[in-house]
C-alpha positions in Angstrom: 62.8 41.0 66.9 59.8 40.9 69.1 59.1 37.3 70.4 55.6 38.1 71.4 54.8 39.6 67.9 56.5 36.7 66.2 54.5 34.2 68.2 51.3 36.0 67.3 52.1 36.0 63.6 53.1 32.3 63.7 49.7 31.4 65.4 47.9 33.5 62.8 49.7 31.7 60.0 48.8 28.3 61.5 45.2 29.3 61.8 45.2 30.5 58.2 46.8 27.2 57.1 44.2 25.3 58.9 41.4 27.4 57.3 43.0 26.9 53.9 43.2 23.2 54.5 39.5 23.2 55.6 38.5 25.2 52.5 40.4 22.8 50.3 38.7 19.8 51.9 35.3 21.5 51.4 36.1 22.3 47.8 37.2 18.6 47.2 34.0 17.5 48.8 31.9 19.9 46.7 33.8 18.6 43.6 33.1 15.0 44.4 29.5 15.9 45.1 29.2 17.7 41.8 30.8 14.7 40.0 28.4 12.3 41.7 25.5 14.6 40.7 26.7 14.7 37.1 27.1 10.9 37.1 23.6 10.5 38.5 22.3 13.1 36.0 23.9 11.1 33.1 22.6 7.9 34.5 19.1 9.3 34.8 19.3 10.8 31.4 20.3 7.4 30.0 17.4 5.8 31.8 15.0 8.4 30.3 16.4 7.8 26.8 16.1 4.1 27.3 12.5 4.5 28.4 11.8 6.7 25.4 13.2 4.1 23.1 11.2 1.4 24.9 8.0 3.5 24.5 8.8 4.1 20.8 9.3 0.4 20.3 6.0 -0.4 22.1 4.2 2.3 20.1 5.6 1.1 16.8 2.9 -0.6 14.8 5.4 -3.2 13.4 6.7 -5.8 15.8 10.5 -5.5 16.4 11.2 -9.0 15.0 9.2 -8.3 11.8 10.9 -4.9 11.5 14.3 -6.6 11.6 13.3 -9.0 8.8 12.0 -6.0 6.7 15.3 -4.1 7.2 17.3 -7.1 6.0 15.1 -7.4 2.9 15.4 -3.6 2.2 19.2 -4.0 2.4 19.0 -6.6 -0.3 16.9 -4.1 -2.4 19.6 -1.5 -1.9 22.3 -3.8 -3.2 20.2 -4.8 -6.2 19.3 -1.2 -6.9 22.8 -0.6 -8.2 21.6 -2.4 -11.4 18.4 -0.4 -11.8 18.0 2.2 -14.5 15.5 5.1 -14.6 13.9 4.7 -18.0 12.8 7.6 -20.3 9.4 7.7 -18.7 10.4 6.9 -15.1 10.0 10.4 -13.7 6.4 10.6 -15.1 5.7 7.3 -13.2 7.2 8.7 -10.1 5.1 11.9 -10.4 1.9 9.7 -10.6 3.0 7.8 -7.5 3.4 11.1 -5.6 -0.1 12.2 -6.6 -2.0 8.9 -5.7 -2.3 6.9 -2.5 -1.7 3.7 -4.4 -0.3 2.5 -7.7 -0.3 -0.8 -9.5 2.5 -1.6 -11.9 1.5 -4.2 -14.5 3.7 -6.1 -16.9 5.0 -9.5 -18.1 7.4 -11.5 -15.9 10.9 -10.0 -16.1 9.7 -6.6 -17.4 11.0 -4.7 -14.3 7.8 -4.4 -12.2 9.4 -5.3 -8.9 12.7 -3.4 -9.7 10.7 -0.3 -10.5 8.4 -0.3 -7.4 11.4 -1.0 -5.1 13.5 1.7 -6.7 10.6 4.2 -6.1 10.2 3.0 -2.5 13.9 3.6 -1.9 13.6 7.1 -3.3 10.7 7.8 -1.0 12.8 6.3 1.9 15.4 9.0 1.3 12.5 11.5 1.7 11.6 10.2 5.1 9.2 7.4 4.3 9.3 4.0 6.1 9.3 1.1 3.7 7.1 -1.8 4.6 7.5 -4.8 2.3 4.4 -7.0 2.9 3.0 -10.2 1.4 -0.5 -9.9 2.7 -2.5 -6.7 2.0 -4.3 -7.1 5.4 -1.0 -6.1 7.1 -1.5 -2.5 5.9 -4.2 -2.1 8.6 -2.0 -3.9 11.2 1.2 -1.9 10.5 -0.2 1.5 9.4 1.3 4.2 11.6 -0.5 7.5 11.5 2.5 9.4 12.9 4.8 8.8 9.9 4.9 8.5 6.1 5.0 4.9 5.0 5.2 3.1 1.6 3.8 -0.4 1.6 5.3 -2.6 -1.2 3.4 -5.7 -2.4 4.7 -8.0 -5.2 2.2 -10.0 -7.2 -0.6 -8.8 -5.0 -3.4 -11.0 -6.5 -1.4 -14.1 -7.6 1.6 -15.3 -9.5 0.5 -18.1 -12.0 -3.1 -17.1 -12.1 -5.7 -15.0 -10.1 -5.7 -15.9 -6.4 -9.4 -15.3 -5.5 -8.7 -15.1 -1.8 -6.0 -12.4 -2.3 -8.3 -10.5 -4.7 -11.2 -10.6 -2.2 -8.8 -9.5 0.6 -7.7 -6.6 -1.7 -11.3 -5.5 -2.2 -12.0 -5.8 1.6 -9.2 -3.4 2.2 -10.2 -0.9 -0.4 -10.7 2.0 2.1 -7.3 1.8 3.7 -5.6 1.5 0.3 -7.5 4.1 -1.7 -8.3 6.5 1.1 -5.9 6.0 4.1 -6.4 8.1 7.3 -2.8 9.1 7.0 -2.4 10.9 3.7 1.3 10.1 3.9 0.6 6.4 3.3 1.3 5.0 -0.1 0.9 1.5 -1.5 2.9 0.2 -4.4 1.8 -3.1 -6.0 3.0 -5.2 -8.9 0.8 -7.5 -11.0 1.5 -9.8 -13.9 -0.2 -8.8 -17.1 -2.1 -12.1 -17.5 -3.2 -12.1 -13.9 -4.4 -8.5 -14.1 -6.7 -9.3 -17.1 -8.2 -12.2 -15.1 -9.3 -9.8 -12.3 -12.9 -8.6 -12.2 -13.1 -4.8 -12.7 -12.5 -3.0 -9.4 -11.0 0.1 -7.7 -7.4 -0.9 -8.5 -8.2 -1.1 -12.2 -8.7 2.7 -12.4 -6.4 4.1 -15.1 -5.1 6.8 -12.8 -3.8 4.2 -10.5 -2.1 2.0 -13.1 1.3 2.0 -14.7 1.3 -0.5 -17.7 4.9 -1.1 -18.5 4.0 -2.5 -21.9 2.1 0.6 -23.0 3.6 2.7 -25.8 4.3 5.4 -23.2 6.3 3.2 -20.9 7.8 0.5 -23.0 11.5 0.4 -23.2 13.1 2.4 -26.1 16.5 1.6 -27.6 18.3 4.0 -25.4 16.8 2.4 -22.3 17.8 -1.0 -23.5 21.4 0.1 -24.2 21.7 1.7 -20.7 20.3 -1.5 -19.1 22.9 -3.6 -21.0 25.6 -1.3 -19.7 24.4 -1.4 -16.1 24.8 -5.2 -16.2 28.3 -5.0 -17.6 27.3 -5.9 -21.1 28.3 -4.1 -24.3 25.9 -1.5 -25.6 26.7 -2.9 -29.1 25.9 -6.5 -28.1 22.6 -6.3 -30.0 22.2 -4.6 -33.3 19.8 -1.6 -33.6 17.5 -3.8 -35.7 17.5 -6.6 -33.2 17.1 -4.2 -30.3 13.7 -3.1 -31.5 12.6 -6.7 -31.7 13.7 -7.7 -28.2 11.3 -9.1 -25.7 9.4 -7.3 -22.9 11.5 -9.5 -20.6 14.6 -7.6 -21.6 15.5 -6.5 -18.1 15.4 -10.0 -16.8 17.5 -11.4 -19.7 20.1 -8.7 -19.0 20.1 -9.7 -15.3 20.6 -13.4 -16.2 23.5 -12.7 -18.5 25.0 -9.9 -16.3 28.8 -9.8 -16.1 28.7 -7.8 -12.9 29.0 -9.7 -9.6 26.0 -9.7 -7.4 26.8 -9.1 -3.7 
């Protein structure tokens, strides 16, 4: 063995070991830096996403607290919708809703006006519409969002017991935004009691193309509809004889609901 050569190789190995250790330290440093950069990137990304959400909230036409209330109401509709039934002429009604910016459903109390417009609104929701259940027609202008499709739902839009002149005048004042909205994706679904409807002076919402009269020969419940509604409420289809079924009231849906054997959530 050559001591000089051995010493040389030992020194070279020590240098190499030192260089390897230095390289490992630099690699660990680079790894930590990359991890910090990734953490900062995720943090910044989260900040950006949060800012976007905040901007969307600020840009939303409906105040967040009101939107929360609407969402709770819509959840109740979804639960109640389990009892709804699409009658023999339902799809014809739905087709008319798709064609028109607004539609008024007229019928006696308990005939299914509210159930029908809510069911239609829920169908439109699945297609991307935002449901806006309002009490005051003036809110359409306040909450209308040109960026998205919306369906405004108003029950008893001009009164419950009788014609509410203030509500009727408000409806007339908002004719343009209801009948010719800037956003063609906006729809308004309204319900009105039959007696109240006939108290109203003739106006734009009385147009036949914008009306669904649930008591008309075209839309009135037939025997099959009534039997299906009985079944939806856990009642026997044979509960009422065919003869009696033809004589039942226009309030048949409400009566079935009152005597329903299915538990409400």
